[in-house]
C-alpha positions in Angstrom: 6.1 -0.4 2.1 6.8 -4.1 2.2 5.1 -6.9 4.0 5.2 -6.1 7.7 7.4 -8.7 9.3 6.3 -10.6 12.4 8.7 -11.3 15.3 10.2 -14.3 13.4 9.9 -13.0 9.9 12.2 -10.0 9.7 14.3 -10.4 6.6 17.5 -8.3 6.5 17.7 -6.3 3.2 21.0 -8.0 2.5 19.3 -11.4 2.5 16.5 -10.1 0.3 19.1 -8.9 -2.2 20.8 -12.3 -2.1 17.5 -14.1 -2.8 16.9 -11.8 -5.8 20.4 -12.5 -7.1 20.1 -16.2 -6.8 17.0 -16.5 -9.0 13.9 -16.1 -6.8 12.8 -13.4 -9.1 13.1 -14.3 -12.8 14.1 -11.9 -15.5 16.2 -8.8 -15.8 15.1 -5.3 -14.8 12.7 -4.0 -17.3 14.2 -0.5 -17.2 12.2 2.8 -17.3 10.0 2.1 -20.3 6.4 0.9 -20.1 5.7 -2.8 -19.8 4.1 -4.4 -22.8 0.6 -5.7 -22.7 -0.7 -3.7 -19.7 -3.3 -1.4 -21.2 -4.7 1.6 -19.4 -8.2 0.3 -19.5 -11.5 2.1 -19.9 -13.1 4.5 -17.5 -9.9 5.7 -15.7 -10.9 9.3 -15.8 -8.6 12.0 -14.4 -9.1 13.4 -10.9 -11.6 12.8 -8.1 -15.3 13.6 -8.2 -16.4 16.1 -5.6 -19.5 14.0 -4.9 -18.2 10.5 -4.9 -14.9 8.9 -4.0 -13.1 6.6 -6.4 -14.0 2.9 -6.2 -11.4 0.6 -8.0 -12.9 -2.6 -9.3 -11.4 -6.1 -9.0 -8.8 -6.8 -11.6 -7.8 -3.2 -12.1 -4.1 -3.1 -13.3 -1.7 -1.0 -11.3 1.9 0.2 -10.8 3.5 0.5 -7.3 6.6 2.6 -7.2 8.0 3.9 -3.9 11.6 4.4 -4.8 13.7 5.8 -7.6 12.8 8.4 -10.2 9.1 8.0 -11.0 8.4 6.5 -14.4 5.0 7.9 -15.6 5.0 5.9 -18.8 3.8 2.6 -17.5 0.5 2.0 -19.2 -1.8 1.2 -16.4 -4.9 2.9 -14.9 -3.6 3.2 -11.3 -0.3 4.4 -9.8 0.5 4.0 -6.1 3.3 6.4 -5.1 4.8 8.0 -2.0 2.7 10.9 -0.8 5.6 12.9 0.7 8.0 12.5 -2.2 5.7 13.7 -5.0 4.1 17.0 -5.8 0.7 18.0 -6.9 2.1 18.6 -10.3 3.2 15.0 -10.6 -0.3 13.9 -9.5 -1.9 16.3 -12.1 0.4 14.9 -14.8 -0.7 11.4 -14.1 -4.4 12.5 -14.1 -3.9 14.1 -17.5 -2.6 10.7 -18.7 -5.9 9.1 -17.4 -4.4 7.6 -14.2 -5.8 7.4 -10.7 -3.2 8.0 -8.1 -2.9 6.5 -4.6 -1.0 8.3 -1.8 1.3 6.0 0.1 1.7 6.9 3.8 2.8 5.1 6.9 0.1 5.4 9.6 1.2 2.7 12.0 4.9 3.4 12.2 7.1 6.4 12.8 9.7 7.2 10.2 12.7 9.3 11.1 13.1 10.6 7.5 9.7 12.3 7.2 9.4 16.1 7.5 6.9 15.8 10.4 8.9 13.2 12.4 9.4 15.8 15.1 5.7 16.0 15.7 5.6 12.6 17.3 6.3 12.6 21.1 8.7 9.9 22.3 6.1 8.1 24.3 4.2 7.0 21.2 7.3 5.6 19.4 8.0 2.0 20.1 10.3 -0.8 18.8 11.7 -1.0 15.3 9.6 -2.7 12.8 12.5 -4.3 10.8 13.2 -1.4 8.4 15.8 1.3 8.8 14.5 4.4 10.5 11.1 3.0 11.2 9.4 2.3 14.6 6.0 1.1 15.6 3.5 3.6 16.9 1.3 3.3 20.0 -2.0 3.4 18.0 -4.0 3.5 21.3 -2.9 7.2 21.5 -5.4 8.6 19.1 -5.3 11.9 20.9 -1.8 12.3 19.6 -1.9 10.5 16.3 -5.3 11.6 14.9 -4.2 15.3 14.3 -0.9 14.2 12.8 -2.6 11.7 10.4 -5.3 14.2 9.6 -2.5 16.6 8.4 -1.0 13.9 6.3 -4.3 13.1 4.7 -4.9 16.8 4.1 -1.6 16.8 2.2 -2.8 13.9 0.0 -6.1 15.7 -0.7 -4.4 19.0 -1.4 -2.0 17.4 -3.9 -5.0 15.9 -5.7 -4.6 12.2 -4.9 -7.6 9.9 -5.3 -6.8 7.5 -2.5 -4.6 6.6 0.4 -2.5 3.5 1.1 -2.0 3.6 4.8 0.9 1.2 5.8 1.8 -0.6 9.0 -1.9 -1.4 9.8 -1.3 -4.6 11.8 0.9 -3.6 14.7 -1.2 -5.7 17.1 0.3 -8.8 15.6 3.9 -7.6 16.0 6.3 -6.8 18.9 5.7 -3.1 19.0 6.7 -2.3 22.5 3.1 -1.7 23.4 0.4 -4.1 24.6 -1.8 -3.6 21.5 -4.9 -5.7 21.1 -7.1 -6.6 18.1 -9.7 -4.2 19.4 -7.1 -1.4 19.5 -6.2 -2.1 15.9 -9.8 -2.2 14.7 -10.5 1.1 16.4 -7.4 2.7 14.8 -8.0 1.3 11.4 -11.6 2.6 11.4 -10.3 6.0 12.4 -7.9 6.0 9.5 -10.7 5.0 7.1 -12.8 7.8 8.5 -10.1 10.4 8.1 -9.7 9.5 4.4 -13.4 9.5 3.6 -13.9 12.8 5.3 -11.5 14.2 2.7 -13.2 12.5 -0.3 -10.3 10.0 -0.5 -10.7 6.3 -1.1 -8.6 4.2 1.3 -7.1 0.7 1.1 -6.6 -1.8 3.9 -3.0 -2.8 3.9 -2.4 -6.5 4.9 -4.2 -7.1 8.3 -5.8 -10.2 6.8 -7.3 -11.4 10.1 -9.5 -8.3 10.4 -10.8 -8.2 6.8 -14.3 -9.6 7.8 -14.7 -6.6 10.2 -13.1 -4.0 8.0 -14.2 -4.7 4.4 -17.1 -2.4 4.8 -14.9 0.4 6.0 -12.4 0.2 3.2 -12.6 0.8 -0.6 -9.9 -1.6 -1.7 -7.1 -3.8 -0.2 -3.3 -3.8 -0.7 -1.5 -7.0 0.1 2.0 -8.3 0.0 2.9 -12.0 -0.5 -0.4 -13.6 0.1 0.6 -16.3 -2.4 3.9 -17.0 -0.7 2.1 -17.5 2.6 -1.0 -19.3 1.3 -3.3 -16.4 2.3 -4.9 -15.1 -0.9 -8.3 -16.7 -0.3 -8.6 -14.5 2.8 -8.9 -11.5 0.5 -12.1 -12.8 -1.2 -14.5 -10.6 0.8 -13.1 -7.5 -1.0 -13.5 -9.0 -4.4 -17.0 -10.2 -3.6 -17.8 -6.7 -2.5 -16.7 -5.4 -5.9 -13.5 -3.9 -4.5 -10.0 -4.2 -6.0 -7.2 -6.1 -4.3 -3.8 -4.7 -5.3 -1.4 -7.5 -4.7 2.4 -7.9 -4.9 4.8 -10.8 -4.6 8.6 -10.5 -4.3 10.0 -14.0 -4.2 7.7 -16.2 -6.2 7.9 -16.4 -10.1 4.7 -15.4 -11.8 4.0 -18.9 -12.9 3.6 -19.8 -9.2 0.8 -17.3 -8.4 -0.7 -15.6 -11.5 -3.2 -18.4 -12.3 -4.6 -18.3 -8.8 -4.6 -14.5 -8.8 -6.7 -14.4 -12.0 -9.1 -17.0 -10.5 -9.5 -14.9 -7.3 -9.8 -11.6 -9.2 -6.7 -10.1 -7.7 -4.6 -7.3 -9.4 -1.2 -9.0 -9.0 2.4 -7.9 -9.7 5.8 -9.3 -9.2 8.0 -6.6 -7.7 11.4 -6.2 -6.2 11.7 -5.4 -2.5 12.9 -1.8 -3.2 9.6 -1.2 -5.1 11.3 0.7 -7.9 10.1 0.9 -11.5 10.5 -2.8 -12.4 7.3 -4.8 -12.5 5.9 -8.0 -14.0 2.1 -8.1 -14.1 0.0 -11.2 -14.3 
């Protein structure tokens, strides 16, 4: 949901809130109405073709909302929303408004609040990843995880989503409780891409910057958090050069600190708050 913290980078939510209150994010909450100046764009047709999956292009505007009551009035061509929390009717309504819709799921971490949480055996559940109710998964155990993730992707397909945003895709760089390697991560991330594509869904690579050169061919777009804050945005260039969108969010930098570079690099950049509610400020 947010940037996956490394061992030394876990920010308690209370600190995040303090940073927001002390001025790291400028401006007041924009409320439930649509942002001004963010047109829906041409060619954002409803639904997914049976013969070809959706391919978002660099610079495509988007809205990312994973908490609170969904505001469907933001005038952008792409919505990224929680796959469990929203119905097929919601997806269909967004399609009627000319939107493409991305299904957010966690594929690398167990979440105790999901309806299928009991399907995960204890031996594949590792350390906490820094967010309440979430623990890293042993991605080496594809015998266990593949059928669970396949069911989740079936849900996204059956609700009519156009794409999937699989989260927690860089466990090998974190203290998960398992001896995960880069090779383990590549194998699992390619499995996730295959599961999406078999169902006609586009799929985005979430963070995992170090493996972009190996995975850009397997993924249809990228989703990144805080590449500007950490000086990493250039590493996303292979996606843009391949004609694939990079959906990017910052939380702590004001827009005048990253939007110029985002435009130069062809990123689709937003300023969001950590809770990923309605509020947004687009570049």
